[in-house]
Predicted model as a PDB file, atoms N, CA, C, CB and O in Angstrom, pLDDT in the B-factor column:
MODEL        1                                                                  
ATOM      1  N   MET A   1       9.452  62.478 135.152  1.00 70.00           N  
ATOM      2  CA  MET A   1       9.726  63.414 134.469  1.00 70.00           C  
ATOM      3  C   MET A   1       9.021  64.486 135.466  1.00 70.00           C  
ATOM      4  CB  MET A   1       9.291  63.244 132.986  1.00 70.00           C  
ATOM      5  O   MET A   1       9.128  65.654 135.091  1.00 70.00           O  
ATOM      6  N   MET A   2       8.479  64.317 136.400  1.00 75.00           N  
ATOM      7  CA  MET A   2       7.512  65.050 137.037  1.00 75.00           C  
ATOM      8  C   MET A   2       8.539  65.380 138.203  1.00 75.00           C  
ATOM      9  CB  MET A   2       6.032  64.252 137.394  1.00 75.00           C  
ATOM     10  O   MET A   2       8.379  66.507 138.671  1.00 75.00           O  
ATOM     11  N   LYS A   3       9.485  64.685 138.724  1.00 83.00           N  
ATOM     12  CA  LYS A   3      10.414  64.562 139.499  1.00 83.00           C  
ATOM     13  C   LYS A   3      11.633  65.528 139.215  1.00 83.00           C  
ATOM     14  CB  LYS A   3      10.698  63.266 139.482  1.00 83.00           C  
ATOM     15  O   LYS A   3      12.364  66.185 139.956  1.00 83.00           O  
ATOM     16  N   THR A   4      11.564  65.359 137.895  1.00 91.00           N  
ATOM     17  CA  THR A   4      12.893  66.298 137.274  1.00 91.00           C  
ATOM     18  C   THR A   4      12.695  67.344 137.254  1.00 91.00           C  
ATOM     19  CB  THR A   4      13.387  66.179 136.013  1.00 91.00           C  
ATOM     20  O   THR A   4      13.494  68.233 137.546  1.00 91.00           O  
ATOM     21  N   SER A   5      11.467  67.480 136.867  1.00 89.00           N  
ATOM     22  CA  SER A   5      11.231  68.877 136.467  1.00 89.00           C  
ATOM     23  C   SER A   5      10.686  69.960 137.443  1.00 89.00           C  
ATOM     24  CB  SER A   5      10.344  68.824 135.417  1.00 89.00           C  
ATOM     25  O   SER A   5      10.614  71.181 137.312  1.00 89.00           O  
ATOM     26  N   LEU A   6      10.318  69.119 138.484  1.00 90.00           N  
ATOM     27  CA  LEU A   6      10.256  70.173 139.950  1.00 90.00           C  
ATOM     28  C   LEU A   6      11.291  70.139 140.735  1.00 90.00           C  
ATOM     29  CB  LEU A   6       9.151  69.878 140.993  1.00 90.00           C  
ATOM     30  O   LEU A   6      11.238  70.800 141.772  1.00 90.00           O  
ATOM     31  N   SER A   7      12.548  69.315 140.412  1.00 92.00           N  
ATOM     32  CA  SER A   7      14.017  69.145 140.550  1.00 92.00           C  
ATOM     33  C   SER A   7      14.662  70.542 140.096  1.00 92.00           C  
ATOM     34  CB  SER A   7      14.569  67.853 139.614  1.00 92.00           C  
ATOM     35  O   SER A   7      15.414  71.321 140.683  1.00 92.00           O  
ATOM     36  N   LEU A   8      14.255  70.551 139.213  1.00 93.00           N  
ATOM     37  CA  LEU A   8      14.988  71.616 138.141  1.00 93.00           C  
ATOM     38  C   LEU A   8      14.377  72.980 138.856  1.00 93.00           C  
ATOM     39  CB  LEU A   8      14.438  71.407 136.184  1.00 93.00           C  
ATOM     40  O   LEU A   8      15.163  73.776 139.370  1.00 93.00           O  
ATOM     41  N   VAL A   9      12.668  73.272 138.877  1.00 93.00           N  
ATOM     42  CA  VAL A   9      12.119  74.757 139.539  1.00 93.00           C  
ATOM     43  C   VAL A   9      12.549  74.903 140.645  1.00 93.00           C  
ATOM     44  CB  VAL A   9      10.674  75.001 139.736  1.00 93.00           C  
ATOM     45  O   VAL A   9      12.540  76.060 141.066  1.00 93.00           O  
ATOM     46  N   LEU A  10      13.051  73.893 141.483  1.00 95.00           N  
ATOM     47  CA  LEU A  10      13.729  74.013 142.785  1.00 95.00           C  
ATOM     48  C   LEU A  10      15.199  74.697 143.007  1.00 95.00           C  
ATOM     49  CB  LEU A  10      13.823  72.683 143.237  1.00 95.00           C  
ATOM     50  O   LEU A  10      15.485  75.537 143.860  1.00 95.00           O  
ATOM     51  N   HIS A  11      15.938  74.201 142.157  1.00 96.00           N  
ATOM     52  CA  HIS A  11      17.491  74.259 141.718  1.00 96.00           C  
ATOM     53  C   HIS A  11      17.150  75.787 141.392  1.00 96.00           C  
ATOM     54  CB  HIS A  11      18.177  73.084 140.251  1.00 96.00           C  
ATOM     55  O   HIS A  11      17.521  76.705 142.124  1.00 96.00           O  
ATOM     56  N   THR A  12      16.502  75.946 140.370  1.00 96.00           N  
ATOM     57  CA  THR A  12      16.385  77.209 139.630  1.00 96.00           C  
ATOM     58  C   THR A  12      15.676  78.199 141.141  1.00 96.00           C  
ATOM     59  CB  THR A  12      15.162  76.981 137.938  1.00 96.00           C  
ATOM     60  O   THR A  12      16.380  79.163 141.438  1.00 96.00           O  
ATOM     61  N   ALA A  13      14.935  78.081 141.655  1.00 97.00           N  
ATOM     62  CA  ALA A  13      14.532  78.833 142.743  1.00 97.00           C  
ATOM     63  C   ALA A  13      15.737  79.093 143.680  1.00 97.00           C  
ATOM     64  CB  ALA A  13      13.407  78.136 143.444  1.00 97.00           C  
ATOM     65  O   ALA A  13      15.818  80.202 144.210  1.00 97.00           O  
ATOM     66  N   LYS A  14      16.688  78.142 143.926  1.00 97.00           N  
ATOM     67  CA  LYS A  14      17.445  78.286 144.821  1.00 97.00           C  
ATOM     68  C   LYS A  14      18.808  79.620 144.218  1.00 97.00           C  
ATOM     69  CB  LYS A  14      17.883  76.671 145.181  1.00 97.00           C  
ATOM     70  O   LYS A  14      19.231  80.567 144.881  1.00 97.00           O  
ATOM     71  N   VAL A  15      19.060  79.369 143.315  1.00 97.00           N  
ATOM     72  CA  VAL A  15      19.626  80.323 142.197  1.00 97.00           C  
ATOM     73  C   VAL A  15      19.164  81.541 142.184  1.00 97.00           C  
ATOM     74  CB  VAL A  15      19.412  79.901 140.909  1.00 97.00           C  
ATOM     75  O   VAL A  15      19.782  82.438 142.757  1.00 97.00           O  
ATOM     76  N   MET A  16      18.244  81.721 141.667  1.00 98.00           N  
ATOM     77  CA  MET A  16      17.551  83.103 142.057  1.00 98.00           C  
ATOM     78  C   MET A  16      17.706  83.279 143.357  1.00 98.00           C  
ATOM     79  CB  MET A  16      16.067  83.234 141.771  1.00 98.00           C  
ATOM     80  O   MET A  16      18.556  84.127 143.628  1.00 98.00           O  
ATOM     81  N   VAL A  17      17.078  82.675 144.440  1.00 98.00           N  
ATOM     82  CA  VAL A  17      17.373  83.226 145.703  1.00 98.00           C  
ATOM     83  C   VAL A  17      18.921  84.030 146.112  1.00 98.00           C  
ATOM     84  CB  VAL A  17      17.164  82.034 146.557  1.00 98.00           C  
ATOM     85  O   VAL A  17      19.131  85.162 146.546  1.00 98.00           O  
ATOM     86  N   LEU A  18      19.602  83.214 145.860  1.00 98.00           N  
ATOM     87  CA  LEU A  18      21.240  83.387 146.054  1.00 98.00           C  
ATOM     88  C   LEU A  18      21.352  84.498 145.160  1.00 98.00           C  
ATOM     89  CB  LEU A  18      22.324  82.017 145.599  1.00 98.00           C  
ATOM     90  O   LEU A  18      21.815  85.405 145.851  1.00 98.00           O  
ATOM     91  N   PHE A  19      21.140  85.006 143.742  1.00 98.00           N  
ATOM     92  CA  PHE A  19      21.594  85.999 142.872  1.00 98.00           C  
ATOM     93  C   PHE A  19      20.642  87.236 143.601  1.00 98.00           C  
ATOM     94  CB  PHE A  19      21.317  85.604 141.105  1.00 98.00           C  
ATOM     95  O   PHE A  19      21.009  88.408 143.510  1.00 98.00           O  
ATOM     96  N   VAL A  20      19.808  86.985 144.087  1.00 98.00           N  
ATOM     97  CA  VAL A  20      18.687  88.436 144.779  1.00 98.00           C  
ATOM     98  C   VAL A  20      19.417  88.844 145.813  1.00 98.00           C  
ATOM     99  CB  VAL A  20      16.944  88.070 145.496  1.00 98.00           C  
ATOM    100  O   VAL A  20      19.780  90.000 146.031  1.00 98.00           O  
ATOM    101  N   SER A  21      19.667  87.746 146.551  1.00 98.00           N  
ATOM    102  CA  SER A  21      20.395  88.046 147.785  1.00 98.00           C  
ATOM    103  C   SER A  21      22.025  88.505 148.056  1.00 98.00           C  
ATOM    104  CB  SER A  21      20.210  86.911 148.430  1.00 98.00           C  
ATOM    105  O   SER A  21      22.473  88.973 149.103  1.00 98.00           O  
ATOM    106  N   PHE A  22      22.737  88.239 146.847  1.00 98.00           N  
ATOM    107  CA  PHE A  22      23.659  89.023 146.606  1.00 98.00           C  
ATOM    108  C   PHE A  22      23.883  90.525 146.260  1.00 98.00           C  
ATOM    109  CB  PHE A  22      24.008  88.503 145.952  1.00 98.00           C  
ATOM    110  O   PHE A  22      24.725  91.339 146.638  1.00 98.00           O  
ATOM    111  N   THR A  23      22.659  90.609 145.269  1.00 98.00           N  
ATOM    112  CA  THR A  23      23.106  91.646 144.504  1.00 98.00           C  
ATOM    113  C   THR A  23      22.230  92.908 145.850  1.00 98.00           C  
ATOM    114  CB  THR A  23      22.458  91.512 142.483  1.00 98.00           C  
ATOM    115  O   THR A  23      22.217  94.128 145.686  1.00 98.00           O  
ATOM    116  N   VAL A  24      21.681  92.283 146.909  1.00 98.00           N  
ATOM    117  CA  VAL A  24      20.926  93.132 147.833  1.00 98.00           C  
ATOM    118  C   VAL A  24      22.025  93.480 148.777  1.00 98.00           C  
ATOM    119  CB  VAL A  24      19.623  92.418 148.545  1.00 98.00           C  
ATOM    120  O   VAL A  24      22.010  94.560 149.368  1.00 98.00           O  
ATOM    121  N   LEU A  25      23.107  92.488 148.962  1.00 98.00           N  
ATOM    122  CA  LEU A  25      24.055  92.582 149.647  1.00 98.00           C  
ATOM    123  C   LEU A  25      25.059  93.591 149.022  1.00 98.00           C  
ATOM    124  CB  LEU A  25      24.487  91.345 149.872  1.00 98.00           C  
ATOM    125  O   LEU A  25      25.315  94.524 149.782  1.00 98.00           O  
ATOM    126  N   PHE A  26      25.497  93.617 148.184  1.00 98.00           N  
ATOM    127  CA  PHE A  26      26.173  94.526 146.943  1.00 98.00           C  
ATOM    128  C   PHE A  26      25.516  95.723 147.147  1.00 98.00           C  
ATOM    129  CB  PHE A  26      25.938  94.000 145.307  1.00 98.00           C  
ATOM    130  O   PHE A  26      26.183  96.652 147.603  1.00 98.00           O  
ATOM    131  N   TYR A  27      24.348  95.892 146.904  1.00 98.00           N  
ATOM    132  CA  TYR A  27      23.880  97.494 147.058  1.00 98.00           C  
ATOM    133  C   TYR A  27      24.181  97.745 148.045  1.00 98.00           C  
ATOM    134  CB  TYR A  27      22.551  97.972 146.960  1.00 98.00           C  
ATOM    135  O   TYR A  27      24.913  98.731 148.132  1.00 98.00           O  
ATOM    136  N   ILE A  28      23.733  96.886 149.571  1.00 98.00           N  
ATOM    137  CA  ILE A  28      23.754  98.111 150.930  1.00 98.00           C  
ATOM    138  C   ILE A  28      25.417  98.177 150.947  1.00 98.00           C  
ATOM    139  CB  ILE A  28      22.906  97.455 152.879  1.00 98.00           C  
ATOM    140  O   ILE A  28      25.987  99.174 151.389  1.00 98.00           O  
ATOM    141  N   GLY A  29      25.985  97.285 150.543  1.00 97.00           N  
ATOM    142  CA  GLY A  29      27.392  97.901 150.633  1.00 97.00           C  
ATOM    143  C   GLY A  29      27.876  98.989 149.867  1.00 97.00           C  
ATOM    144  O   GLY A  29      28.717  99.752 150.342  1.00 97.00           O  
ATOM    145  N   MET A  30      27.366  99.147 148.587  1.00 97.00           N  
ATOM    146  CA  MET A  30      27.404 100.442 147.943  1.00 97.00           C  
ATOM    147  C   MET A  30      27.085 101.478 148.921  1.00 97.00           C  
ATOM    148  CB  MET A  30      26.472 100.519 146.786  1.00 97.00           C  
ATOM    149  O   MET A  30      27.888 102.193 149.520  1.00 97.00           O  
ATOM    150  N   VAL A  31      25.714 101.471 149.014  1.00 95.00           N  
ATOM    151  CA  VAL A  31      25.251 102.588 149.793  1.00 95.00           C  
ATOM    152  C   VAL A  31      25.944 102.981 151.002  1.00 95.00           C  
ATOM    153  CB  VAL A  31      24.004 102.369 150.140  1.00 95.00           C  
ATOM    154  O   VAL A  31      26.142 104.123 151.415  1.00 95.00           O  
ATOM    155  N   TRP A  32      26.336 101.712 151.585  1.00 94.00           N  
ATOM    156  CA  TRP A  32      26.850 102.011 152.954  1.00 94.00           C  
ATOM    157  C   TRP A  32      28.699 102.952 152.391  1.00 94.00           C  
ATOM    158  CB  TRP A  32      26.992 100.027 154.077  1.00 94.00           C  
ATOM    159  O   TRP A  32      29.177 103.862 153.069  1.00 94.00           O  
ATOM    160  N   LEU A  33      29.154 102.587 151.515  1.00 92.00           N  
ATOM    161  CA  LEU A  33      30.294 103.489 151.135  1.00 92.00           C  
ATOM    162  C   LEU A  33      29.881 104.628 150.366  1.00 92.00           C  
ATOM    163  CB  LEU A  33      31.318 102.784 150.362  1.00 92.00           C  
ATOM    164  O   LEU A  33      30.826 105.402 150.213  1.00 92.00           O  
ATOM    165  N   ASN A  34      29.045 104.933 149.940  1.00 91.00           N  
ATOM    166  CA  ASN A  34      28.490 106.525 149.592  1.00 91.00           C  
ATOM    167  C   ASN A  34      28.631 107.273 150.762  1.00 91.00           C  
ATOM    168  CB  ASN A  34      26.861 106.675 149.135  1.00 91.00           C  
ATOM    169  O   ASN A  34      29.383 108.228 150.955  1.00 91.00           O  
ATOM    170  N   GLN A  35      27.510 106.532 151.834  1.00 89.00           N  
ATOM    171  CA  GLN A  35      27.520 107.567 152.938  1.00 89.00           C  
ATOM    172  C   GLN A  35      28.679 107.681 154.147  1.00 89.00           C  
ATOM    173  CB  GLN A  35      26.243 107.355 153.609  1.00 89.00           C  
ATOM    174  O   GLN A  35      28.520 108.354 155.166  1.00 89.00           O  
ATOM    175  N   GLU A  36      29.994 106.814 153.805  1.00 87.00           N  
ATOM    176  CA  GLU A  36      30.779 106.975 154.465  1.00 87.00           C  
ATOM    177  C   GLU A  36      31.698 107.764 154.039  1.00 87.00           C  
ATOM    178  CB  GLU A  36      31.072 106.093 154.794  1.00 87.00           C  
ATOM    179  O   GLU A  36      32.459 108.302 154.844  1.00 87.00           O  
ATOM    180  N   TYR A  37      31.798 107.980 152.680  1.00 85.00           N  
ATOM    181  CA  TYR A  37      32.423 109.069 151.794  1.00 85.00           C  
ATOM    182  C   TYR A  37      31.581 110.171 151.574  1.00 85.00           C  
ATOM    183  CB  TYR A  37      32.805 108.577 150.475  1.00 85.00           C  
ATOM    184  O   TYR A  37      32.152 111.065 150.949  1.00 85.00           O  
ATOM    185  N   GLN A  38      30.365 110.418 151.889  1.00 85.00           N  
ATOM    186  CA  GLN A  38      29.793 111.446 151.928  1.00 85.00           C  
ATOM    187  C   GLN A  38      30.048 112.632 152.704  1.00 85.00           C  
ATOM    188  CB  GLN A  38      28.892 111.124 152.078  1.00 85.00           C  
ATOM    189  O   GLN A  38      29.501 113.677 152.353  1.00 85.00           O  
ATOM    190  N   SER A  39      30.879 112.613 153.811  1.00 78.00           N  
ATOM    191  CA  SER A  39      31.370 113.341 154.843  1.00 78.00           C  
ATOM    192  C   SER A  39      32.807 113.424 154.841  1.00 78.00           C  
ATOM    193  CB  SER A  39      30.924 112.846 156.017  1.00 78.00           C  
ATOM    194  O   SER A  39      33.436 113.988 155.736  1.00 78.00           O  
ATOM    195  N   TYR A  40      33.417 112.777 153.680  1.00 77.00           N  
ATOM    196  CA  TYR A  40      34.997 113.197 153.816  1.00 77.00           C  
ATOM    197  C   TYR A  40      35.138 114.350 153.038  1.00 77.00           C  
ATOM    198  CB  TYR A  40      36.099 112.085 153.287  1.00 77.00           C  
ATOM    199  O   TYR A  40      34.726 114.324 151.878  1.00 77.00           O  
ATOM    200  N   HIS A  41      35.691 115.422 153.525  1.00 76.00           N  
ATOM    201  CA  HIS A  41      36.067 116.553 153.201  1.00 76.00           C  
ATOM    202  C   HIS A  41      37.269 116.563 152.415  1.00 76.00           C  
ATOM    203  CB  HIS A  41      36.146 117.244 154.231  1.00 76.00           C  
ATOM    204  O   HIS A  41      38.302 116.626 153.081  1.00 76.00           O  
ATOM    205  N   ARG A  42      37.408 116.513 151.054  1.00 73.00           N  
ATOM    206  CA  ARG A  42      38.793 116.491 150.499  1.00 73.00           C  
ATOM    207  C   ARG A  42      39.562 117.794 150.541  1.00 73.00           C  
ATOM    208  CB  ARG A  42      38.744 116.056 149.098  1.00 73.00           C  
ATOM    209  O   ARG A  42      40.792 117.827 150.498  1.00 73.00           O  
ATOM    210  N   TYR A  43      38.634 119.088 150.644  1.00 76.00           N  
ATOM    211  CA  TYR A  43      39.118 120.246 150.364  1.00 76.00           C  
ATOM    212  C   TYR A  43      39.248 121.144 151.714  1.00 76.00           C  
ATOM    213  CB  TYR A  43      38.266 120.821 149.310  1.00 76.00           C  
ATOM    214  O   TYR A  43      39.217 122.374 151.675  1.00 76.00           O  
ATOM    215  N   ASP A  44      39.387 120.451 152.819  1.00 76.00           N  
ATOM    216  CA  ASP A  44      39.913 121.270 154.018  1.00 76.00           C  
ATOM    217  C   ASP A  44      41.418 121.527 153.894  1.00 76.00           C  
ATOM    218  CB  ASP A  44      39.635 120.508 155.405  1.00 76.00           C  
ATOM    219  O   ASP A  44      42.131 121.118 152.978  1.00 76.00           O  
ATOM    220  N   GLU A  45      41.813 122.281 154.973  1.00 77.00           N  
ATOM    221  CA  GLU A  45      42.923 122.782 155.159  1.00 77.00           C  
ATOM    222  C   GLU A  45      43.983 121.762 155.436  1.00 77.00           C  
ATOM    223  CB  GLU A  45      42.790 123.683 156.084  1.00 77.00           C  
ATOM    224  O   GLU A  45      43.630 121.151 156.444  1.00 77.00           O  
ATOM    225  N   PRO A  46      44.879 121.404 155.086  1.00 74.00           N  
ATOM    226  CA  PRO A  46      45.948 120.237 155.810  1.00 74.00           C  
ATOM    227  C   PRO A  46      46.320 120.700 156.618  1.00 74.00           C  
ATOM    228  CB  PRO A  46      47.099 119.670 155.243  1.00 74.00           C  
ATOM    229  O   PRO A  46      46.148 121.882 156.917  1.00 74.00           O  
ATOM    230  N   LYS A  47      47.030 119.770 157.287  1.00 79.00           N  
ATOM    231  CA  LYS A  47      46.932 119.894 158.925  1.00 79.00           C  
ATOM    232  C   LYS A  47      48.741 119.398 159.036  1.00 79.00           C  
ATOM    233  CB  LYS A  47      45.417 118.499 159.897  1.00 79.00           C  
ATOM    234  O   LYS A  47      49.287 118.445 158.480  1.00 79.00           O  
ATOM    235  N   GLY A  48      49.195 120.179 159.728  1.00 82.00           N  
ATOM    236  CA  GLY A  48      50.931 119.863 160.038  1.00 82.00           C  
ATOM    237  C   GLY A  48      51.829 120.979 159.301  1.00 82.00           C  
ATOM    238  O   GLY A  48      51.861 122.174 159.597  1.00 82.00           O  
ATOM    239  N   MET A  49      52.554 120.334 158.275  1.00 83.00           N  
ATOM    240  CA  MET A  49      53.609 120.937 157.492  1.00 83.00           C  
ATOM    241  C   MET A  49      53.624 121.518 156.545  1.00 83.00           C  
ATOM    242  CB  MET A  49      54.268 120.390 157.208  1.00 83.00           C  
ATOM    243  O   MET A  49      54.568 122.193 156.134  1.00 83.00           O  
ATOM    244  N   ALA A  50      52.251 121.309 155.868  1.00 77.00           N  
ATOM    245  CA  ALA A  50      51.930 121.632 154.415  1.00 77.00           C  
ATOM    246  C   ALA A  50      52.182 122.633 153.922  1.00 77.00           C  
ATOM    247  CB  ALA A  50      50.858 121.580 154.092  1.00 77.00           C  
ATOM    248  O   ALA A  50      51.809 123.655 154.499  1.00 77.00           O  
ATOM    249  N   VAL A  51      52.817 122.722 152.825  1.00 75.00           N  
ATOM    250  CA  VAL A  51      53.234 123.900 152.219  1.00 75.00           C  
ATOM    251  C   VAL A  51      51.941 124.231 151.022  1.00 75.00           C  
ATOM    252  CB  VAL A  51      54.876 123.643 151.555  1.00 75.00           C  
ATOM    253  O   VAL A  51      51.258 123.261 150.693  1.00 75.00           O  
ATOM    254  N   LYS A  52      51.671 125.407 150.478  1.00 71.00           N  
ATOM    255  CA  LYS A  52      50.855 125.579 149.637  1.00 71.00           C  
ATOM    256  C   LYS A  52      51.469 125.666 148.228  1.00 71.00           C  
ATOM    257  CB  LYS A  52      50.158 126.599 150.024  1.00 71.00           C  
ATOM    258  O   LYS A  52      52.510 126.266 147.957  1.00 71.00           O  
ATOM    259  N   VAL A  53      50.899 125.171 147.598  1.00 73.00           N  
ATOM    260  CA  VAL A  53      51.232 124.989 146.017  1.00 73.00           C  
ATOM    261  C   VAL A  53      50.973 125.914 145.414  1.00 73.00           C  
ATOM    262  CB  VAL A  53      50.645 124.030 145.292  1.00 73.00           C  
ATOM    263  O   VAL A  53      49.771 126.162 145.516  1.00 73.00           O  
ATOM    264  N   SER A  54      51.845 127.050 144.397  1.00 68.00           N  
ATOM    265  CA  SER A  54      51.171 128.115 143.814  1.00 68.00           C  
ATOM    266  C   SER A  54      51.276 127.647 142.249  1.00 68.00           C  
ATOM    267  CB  SER A  54      51.861 129.625 144.211  1.00 68.00           C  
ATOM    268  O   SER A  54      51.637 126.527 141.887  1.00 68.00           O  
ATOM    269  N   LYS A  55      50.921 128.637 141.462  1.00 67.00           N  
ATOM    270  CA  LYS A  55      51.046 128.836 140.048  1.00 67.00           C  
ATOM    271  C   LYS A  55      52.856 128.715 139.696  1.00 67.00           C  
ATOM    272  CB  LYS A  55      50.279 130.480 139.653  1.00 67.00           C  
ATOM    273  O   LYS A  55      53.691 129.374 140.315  1.00 67.00           O  
ATOM    274  N   ALA A  56      53.206 127.685 138.526  1.00 64.00           N  
ATOM    275  CA  ALA A  56      54.569 127.695 138.265  1.00 64.00           C  
ATOM    276  C   ALA A  56      54.716 129.575 137.558  1.00 64.00           C  
ATOM    277  CB  ALA A  56      54.982 126.146 137.009  1.00 64.00           C  
ATOM    278  O   ALA A  56      53.817 130.381 137.321  1.00 64.00           O  
ATOM    279  N   VAL A  57      56.070 129.691 137.421  1.00 63.00           N  
ATOM    280  CA  VAL A  57      55.999 131.344 137.068  1.00 63.00           C  
ATOM    281  C   VAL A  57      56.672 131.087 135.179  1.00 63.00           C  
ATOM    282  CB  VAL A  57      57.466 132.638 138.527  1.00 63.00           C  
ATOM    283  O   VAL A  57      57.568 130.414 134.669  1.00 63.00           O  
ATOM    284  N   ASP A  58      55.769 131.925 134.747  1.00 60.00           N  
ATOM    285  CA  ASP A  58      56.209 131.994 133.452  1.00 60.00           C  
ATOM    286  C   ASP A  58      57.690 132.416 133.027  1.00 60.00           C  
ATOM    287  CB  ASP A  58      55.357 132.814 132.897  1.00 60.00           C  
ATOM    288  O   ASP A  58      57.973 133.614 133.029  1.00 60.00           O  
ATOM    289  N   THR A  59      58.744 131.360 132.625  1.00 62.00           N  
ATOM    290  CA  THR A  59      60.139 131.971 132.669  1.00 62.00           C  
ATOM    291  C   THR A  59      60.687 132.620 131.052  1.00 62.00           C  
ATOM    292  CB  THR A  59      61.227 130.638 133.237  1.00 62.00           C  
ATOM    293  O   THR A  59      61.811 133.116 130.972  1.00 62.00           O  
ATOM    294  N   GLY A  60      59.664 132.540 129.685  1.00 63.00           N  
ATOM    295  CA  GLY A  60      59.661 133.016 128.957  1.00 63.00           C  
ATOM    296  C   GLY A  60      58.901 132.437 127.701  1.00 63.00           C  
ATOM    297  O   GLY A  60      58.025 131.579 127.812  1.00 63.00           O  
ATOM    298  N   GLU A  61      59.276 132.936 126.587  1.00 65.00           N  
ATOM    299  CA  GLU A  61      58.585 132.346 125.310  1.00 65.00           C  
ATOM    300  C   GLU A  61      58.963 131.032 125.131  1.00 65.00           C  
ATOM    301  CB  GLU A  61      58.903 133.074 124.022  1.00 65.00           C  
ATOM    302  O   GLU A  61      58.062 130.565 124.434  1.00 65.00           O  
ATOM    303  N   ASP A  62      59.827 130.099 125.367  1.00 69.00           N  
ATOM    304  CA  ASP A  62      60.155 128.661 125.399  1.00 69.00           C  
ATOM    305  C   ASP A  62      59.546 128.052 126.405  1.00 69.00           C  
ATOM    306  CB  ASP A  62      61.502 128.378 125.500  1.00 69.00           C  
ATOM    307  O   ASP A  62      59.574 126.845 126.163  1.00 69.00           O  
ATOM    308  N   ALA A  63      58.995 128.269 127.437  1.00 73.00           N  
ATOM    309  CA  ALA A  63      58.507 127.725 128.630  1.00 73.00           C  
ATOM    310  C   ALA A  63      57.418 126.654 128.049  1.00 73.00           C  
ATOM    311  CB  ALA A  63      57.890 128.919 129.663  1.00 73.00           C  
ATOM    312  O   ALA A  63      57.281 125.563 128.603  1.00 73.00           O  
ATOM    313  N   TRP A  64      56.687 127.007 126.956  1.00 77.00           N  
ATOM    314  CA  TRP A  64      55.864 125.762 126.459  1.00 77.00           C  
ATOM    315  C   TRP A  64      56.688 124.470 125.869  1.00 77.00           C  
ATOM    316  CB  TRP A  64      54.897 126.274 125.279  1.00 77.00           C  
ATOM    317  O   TRP A  64      56.411 123.338 126.265  1.00 77.00           O  
ATOM    318  N   LEU A  65      57.451 124.646 125.151  1.00 82.00           N  
ATOM    319  CA  LEU A  65      58.402 124.176 124.929  1.00 82.00           C  
ATOM    320  C   LEU A  65      59.575 123.270 125.743  1.00 82.00           C  
ATOM    321  CB  LEU A  65      58.648 125.002 124.543  1.00 82.00           C  
ATOM    322  O   LEU A  65      59.998 122.180 125.358  1.00 82.00           O  
ATOM    323  N   GLU A  66      59.835 123.712 126.495  1.00 80.00           N  
ATOM    324  CA  GLU A  66      60.450 122.643 127.717  1.00 80.00           C  
ATOM    325  C   GLU A  66      59.273 122.175 128.675  1.00 80.00           C  
ATOM    326  CB  GLU A  66      61.699 123.471 128.794  1.00 80.00           C  
ATOM    327  O   GLU A  66      59.685 121.496 129.616  1.00 80.00           O  
ATOM    328  N   ARG A  67      58.038 122.365 128.652  1.00 79.00           N  
ATOM    329  CA  ARG A  67      57.434 121.582 129.556  1.00 79.00           C  
ATOM    330  C   ARG A  67      56.730 120.307 128.543  1.00 79.00           C  
ATOM    331  CB  ARG A  67      56.339 122.554 130.489  1.00 79.00           C  
ATOM    332  O   ARG A  67      56.166 119.309 128.993  1.00 79.00           O  
ATOM    333  N   LEU A  68      56.939 120.648 126.987  1.00 84.00           N  
ATOM    334  CA  LEU A  68      56.362 119.634 126.499  1.00 84.00           C  
ATOM    335  C   LEU A  68      57.327 118.621 126.519  1.00 84.00           C  
ATOM    336  CB  LEU A  68      55.812 119.874 125.300  1.00 84.00           C  
ATOM    337  O   LEU A  68      57.078 117.420 126.622  1.00 84.00           O  
ATOM    338  N   MET A  69      58.761 119.284 126.387  1.00 84.00           N  
ATOM    339  CA  MET A  69      60.039 118.021 126.431  1.00 84.00           C  
ATOM    340  C   MET A  69      59.898 117.389 128.013  1.00 84.00           C  
ATOM    341  CB  MET A  69      61.989 118.828 126.174  1.00 84.00           C  
ATOM    342  O   MET A  69      60.114 116.193 128.209  1.00 84.00           O  
ATOM    343  N   LEU A  70      59.549 118.229 129.018  1.00 82.00           N  
ATOM    344  CA  LEU A  70      59.690 117.289 130.221  1.00 82.00           C  
ATOM    345  C   LEU A  70      58.798 116.514 130.487  1.00 82.00           C  
ATOM    346  CB  LEU A  70      59.854 117.822 131.313  1.00 82.00           C  
ATOM    347  O   LEU A  70      58.934 115.762 131.452  1.00 82.00           O  
ATOM    348  N   PHE A  71      57.206 116.474 129.405  1.00 83.00           N  
ATOM    349  CA  PHE A  71      56.179 115.590 129.416  1.00 83.00           C  
ATOM    350  C   PHE A  71      56.516 114.191 128.570  1.00 83.00           C  
ATOM    351  CB  PHE A  71      54.968 116.349 128.868  1.00 83.00           C  
ATOM    352  O   PHE A  71      55.958 113.098 128.670  1.00 83.00           O  
ATOM    353  N   TYR A  72      57.476 114.540 127.816  1.00 86.00           N  
ATOM    354  CA  TYR A  72      57.592 113.715 126.454  1.00 86.00           C  
ATOM    355  C   TYR A  72      58.797 112.668 127.373  1.00 86.00           C  
ATOM    356  CB  TYR A  72      58.280 114.831 124.673  1.00 86.00           C  
ATOM    357  O   TYR A  72      58.797 111.458 127.144  1.00 86.00           O  
ATOM    358  N   LEU A  73      59.772 113.261 128.389  1.00 86.00           N  
ATOM    359  CA  LEU A  73      60.675 112.539 128.905  1.00 86.00           C  
ATOM    360  C   LEU A  73      60.685 111.875 130.397  1.00 86.00           C  
ATOM    361  CB  LEU A  73      61.611 113.271 128.737  1.00 86.00           C  
ATOM    362  O   LEU A  73      61.510 111.058 130.803  1.00 86.00           O  
ATOM    363  N   ASN A  74      59.605 112.400 131.101  1.00 81.00           N  
ATOM    364  CA  ASN A  74      59.404 111.974 132.065  1.00 81.00           C  
ATOM    365  C   ASN A  74      58.028 111.315 132.364  1.00 81.00           C  
ATOM    366  CB  ASN A  74      59.738 112.828 132.716  1.00 81.00           C  
ATOM    367  O   ASN A  74      57.728 110.659 133.361  1.00 81.00           O  
ATOM    368  N   GLY A  75      57.240 111.633 131.272  1.00 74.00           N  
ATOM    369  CA  GLY A  75      55.682 110.968 131.378  1.00 74.00           C  
ATOM    370  C   GLY A  75      54.568 111.754 131.983  1.00 74.00           C  
ATOM    371  O   GLY A  75      53.405 111.370 131.861  1.00 74.00           O  
ATOM    372  N   GLU A  76      54.915 112.959 132.701  1.00 56.00           N  
ATOM    373  CA  GLU A  76      54.234 113.751 133.648  1.00 56.00           C  
ATOM    374  C   GLU A  76      52.897 114.508 133.232  1.00 56.00           C  
ATOM    375  CB  GLU A  76      55.179 114.693 134.096  1.00 56.00           C  
ATOM    376  O   GLU A  76      52.298 115.200 134.055  1.00 56.00           O  
TER     377      GLU A  76                                                      
ENDMDL                                                                          
END                                                                             
């Protein structure tokens, strides 16, 4: 009885140590990813042959209906 309960306690301690270790490793990985992407500037000017996108020109009263039909047809 004593040997089985001691074995159970040791097995539980091993599982707990593994759980805590993997949790700490996961946390360190998440902090590393956060720091890596913290310095990533998404809104910098593009390099190369990039073209600036501008607002679409309103073509008249039925423009909203045309856009709605495009939405339904293409799923955009």
